[in-house]
C-alpha positions, 0 to 999 in steps of 0.5 A: 488472525488475518495475515497480509502478503504484499507483492508487485514491487520492483525497480522503476525509473522516475515517472514510471508506474507500479501496481502493488497487491496485498492478499489477505489470508482471511476476510477483510470485509469486517475491517472498516479501513485498509491501508498501505504504509511505507518505510523509507530508509532512515525514516519511520513507517508512514501511512500512504493511503487508506480505503474504507469498506465503502470505497472512500479513500484518503491519501497522504499529501505526498502521494495525492493525485499520483496513487490510487488505493482500492479494495476488493472485499470479495477477493480479500485484496487491496491494491495500490496503483502508483503513477508518476513515481519519484525517487522519494517514493522509494521504500518498503511498502506494507498493507494492513488495517487502519489503524494497523493490528496483528503482524506486519507482512514482509512488505514489497520493495519499491525503488525509484531510480535512474 
């Protein structure tokens, strides 16, 4: 079964940028849609963005225009470029298929604060 490992999180000031990476232990070629999810304190996990194998993307309204998701099927990786970060973007970010399956990774913490 495919496992996912997220990285790239950290502490950033409002308006800053971060690029998150997700490495899969196996091929993601057969997974039609891959997504980035996040879980903020006191809230449930939500889908932030997803990308189909052909490159078509979909974003949550809250991040539209600021985040960009991409995938590299040859490298079995999924990335999330986050720009113009806001404090409300603070959360643990996870990657998984859409809809998700199997085990969740540990995620990577993103903290947006002055």
